[in-house]
N, C-alpha and C positions, 0 to 999 in steps of 0.2 A: 765225327766232326765233318768228314768229307760228305757223309750222307746228308747232314744238315745243310751244308753249302749247296749241294745239288738240289735239295728240296727248295731252298730259298731262291736259287737261280731259276728253277723251273717255275716257281710262283711269280717271280718278276717277269719272266718271259711271257707267261700266260696273260698277266695283266697288260703288258705292253701290246701283245697281239690283240687282246680284246679291245683296248683303246684305239688301236689302229683301225680295226674294222668298224668300231663305233663311230669313228670320225672320218671314215672313208668318203672322199669326195665323189668317187665314181659310183657309189651306191645311193647317192642323194638324187632327188628329182632334178631334172634339167631346169636351170633358172629360166624364167620368162621375163620379157621386157626388152630393154635396149640399153646399150652403153650411152651414157650422157656426159658430154664434156662441159665443164664449168670453166669459163675464161676468167682468170684472175685479173680484175680491173679492165677487162676488155682487151683490145689491141693496145699494147703499151710499149714503151721503150724498155729494153732489157738491160740489166746491169749485173756485174759480177758481185755475187752476194758476200763471199768471204766471211769475215767475222764482223758482220754489221751490227751496230748498236742502235737503240731506239731513236737516238737523236742524230744519227748520220743522215746527211742529205743525199739520197740516192740519185737525185737529178744530176748531181755532179760526178756520178760514177757510171754513166750509161755506156753501153757499147756504141760503136760508130753507127749512127742511125741508118736503117735500111728502109724506113718509111717515116712519115711525119705525124703519125697519130700520137695523141696524148692520152694517158690513162684516165678513166672515169668520165671521158667526154661522150657526147652523143654520138659523134662519128666513130669513136672506138667501140661503143656498144653495137652499133649497126654493123661495122666491119667484122667484129668478133662473131656475130651471128652468121654473117655471110661466109666466114671462114670455117664454119662447122660447129660453132658453139651452140649448145642446147640451153645454156643458162649463163648469165654474166654476173660476176660478183662486182659490186660497186660499194664505195665508201660513202657514208652519209654524214653530213654535218649540219647542225641547226644554226642559222645565221642570227645576227643581232635583231633583225625584224621578224624572227620566228618563222622563217622560210626554211626549206630543206634544199641544200646544195649537195652536189656530188664532188667530193674532194678528199684527198687522203690525209694531208698533214694537219697537225695541230696548229702550226703557224704558217705564215705566208712567205717567210724568208727564203726557203729553199727553192721553190718553183716559180715564184712570181717576183716582180719588182717591188712589191710592198713588204712590210714587216709587221710583226705582232700576231696575236692570236687570230685564227681564222674566224672564230665566233664573235669577234668584235666588229666584224664588217656586216653590212647589209648585203642582201643578195645582189642588188644592183651594183654595189661597190665591188663585190667579188667578180662579177661578170665584166667589169670594166678593166680588169687586170690582164696582163699578158701571161697566160698559163704556161707558156713554153720558155719564159724568160731565163730560167736558171739552168737549163739542160746543157751539159757539156760533156764531151767524150775525151777531151784532151787536157784536162786539168785547168780549164778556164781560158785556153788560148783562143777558142772559138765557141760560139753558141749557135749551133745550126738551126734551132727551133725558135730562136728569139725574134720578136717583131712580126711574126706571121699572123698571130691572132685569128687563125682560121677556126680554132676549136676552143671556144671560151669555156670557163667553168660552168657546167650546166645546172639548171634547176632540176628538182625531182621530176617535174612535169615533162621537161625536155628529155630526161632519161627514159621516162615511161613511154613517150612517143617513139623514141629510138628503138626500144625493145619490142614494142607491139604486143603480140600475144606470147612472146617468149618470156619465161620467168627471169626475175632478177633475184640475186642474193644480196640482201642489204647488210652491210657490216657497220656497226656502230663504232665510231672512233672514240666515244666517251663512255663513261660508266653511268651516266645520268639517265634514270628511268623517264625523266621528263622529256628527253629527246625521243624516246620511243612513243610517247603520247603524241608529240608533234608529228612524227612520221606517220603514225596510224591515222591521225586526223587528215593529214594531207593526202594519203592514199585513198581514203574514203571520199574526200572532196573531189578527187580526180576521177572517181568512178572506177578505180582499179579493182578488178575481181581477183583479189589476192589468193584466196584458197582455190579457186577454179583454175587460175593460171599456174599456180604452184610456186609463188614467190617464197623465198626463205629469209631468215633473219638470224644474224650472228651477234650475240651480245652477252652481257653478264646476266645472272639470274633475274635481277629486278627488271631488266629491260625485256627479257623473254616473258616474264609474267604479264607485263603490259600488253605485249603483242598477243599472247594467248587469250587475254581477256577480249581483245578486239577481233582477233581472227583465230578461233579455237582450233581449227584444223590446219593452220599454217605450220610449216617446217621451221622450228626454232632450235638453235644449238649454240654452244659456247665452248671455250677451251676446257672449262671444268667438266662439263657433261660428256664431252668427247673423250677426255682422258679417262674418266670413270668407266665409260662403256668399253673403250678399247683395251685398257689394261685389265679390267675385270674379265672380259671374255678371253683374252690371251692366256689367262690363268685357269679360270673355271670352265672354259669351253671344252677342255679335254674330257670333262665329265658330263658334258651336255648342258652345263649351267649357263644361262644367259642372264647377266646382271640386270638388276632393276633399272640401272642407268641407261641400258640399251632399249628399254621399252619406250617406243615412240621417240627413240633417240638417234644418235649418229655415231658411227664407228669409222675411224680413219686407219687405213692400212698403208704404211710406207712401202714403196715399190720393192725395196731390198729386204723387207721383213715379212713378206707374204708367208714364208715358211713357218712363222711363229704363231699363226692363227689356226686353231684346231678345225679340221674339216675344210680347209681352203682348197678351191673357192666354193664349190657347189653346196657342200654341207653347211658351211658358214652362212652363205646367202639364204639357204632355206631356214636356218634358225633365226636370222635377222628378219626375214620376211614374216615369220610367225610372231615376232616381237614388234612388228611394224616399224622397224629401224632401217635407216638408210646407211649404205656402205659406200665409202669414198676412198679411192686409191689416190695417194699423194706422192710427191717426189721422194726419191731415196733419202733416208736420213743420213746426215753427215755434215762435216764442216763446210760451209759455203754453199750448201744446197738451197735452191729456191723452194718455195712452198709447193710448186706444182711442176709438171713435166715441161721441159724446155728443149728436148731433143726428140726428133721424130722416131729414132730407133728405140726409144723407151717404150713405145707402143707395143713392140714385140715382146715385152716382158709382162704385158697384161694378159691374163688368161682369156682365151677365146670365149669361154662360157660366162665370163664376168658380165653381169647385168647390174650396173650401179653407176655411181658418179666417178668421173676422172677429173682431178684438179689439174688445170693446165696453166702454166705461167706464160708460155709463149704460144698463144693460139695462132699467130701469124704463120708459124712454121709447122706446128704440130697438127693443127686442124686439117690442113690440106693433105697431110700424110695419111690420115684416116679417111677423109672424105674429099678426094681429089676433084670430084665433079663440082664442088662448091668453092674452088680456089679462085679468088678474085684478083690475084697478083698478075702483073704484066710479066713478060719474059725477062725484062731487065730486073724487076723486083725479085723474081725467082732466083736469078743468078746472084743477086746481092744477098739473098737469104742463105744460099749455099755457102757463100764466102763467110758470112757471119757465123754460121753453124760450124764451119771448119775452125775458125778462131776460138769458138767456145769450147770445142772438143779438145783443142790443144792446150787450153787453160786448165783443164781438169787434171 
């Protein structure tokens, strides 16, 4: 009996040792390329995520503002790039007159003085609204961004001008493939070189199919495809298997679960490169976590050899920590940022 146990233990140990070497990151070729920051909604007002529901109004949950930028606006796109972003994620909505605007919410009640579905308004009607109307950091006692009207809801064309040659990641707020048709037509009409610039598109399968038809080489992904690739590789990758979902796909790696990915980081990146897949590091998973990094010190948890995408929720503070030469903040704004970060850390 003891002999059988020893034999079994030896076999298990041998298999584990073989898998360790098979997935050894240090034996993989050194990744080439560069670390690329994706700014979620550009420079935006930050808020405590907590147990947020889909219908919660995040404009009423913001931290004390340390700047006056509003998400998805032309100025927020410009400043995100100035603060170190390589790509900016924006939300797209098709208006009543079949134009494309950059705006997050399904309805106007949360952020503006209007009410009702966003899609029931024309572009001109949307741009006449006060996009900072609903933002409050003290439960409605004050509205520090109300009445300024400095940064209106932008059209697609205004967003494109703000991004210049930098890529945008378009996020569809609906599941309607017709909206993908409208966006594709608008991009072509604007002369946008989608595939050359490297724009991306996040949506449901039907929307991704529309984009692939118009821009065959464009980066497209959605929650379903990302989950299939990520979970599939976390299991099968130990044996060198790269799931079909990863081929020309996207894998997301939570900052606190890097250990769960076979061959991380260099071997994983080599396998994903062979599958023409993109790898993105996102915020640590957990209750109240934002989608992307919102503390500069989190950059220290990103492997130095990682060459892929890094999802950033607070580009205003995280961007300069990685690329200080591109910091556009004044000394007063830097001091305000440090105070905000201190409060954010204390909340964790």
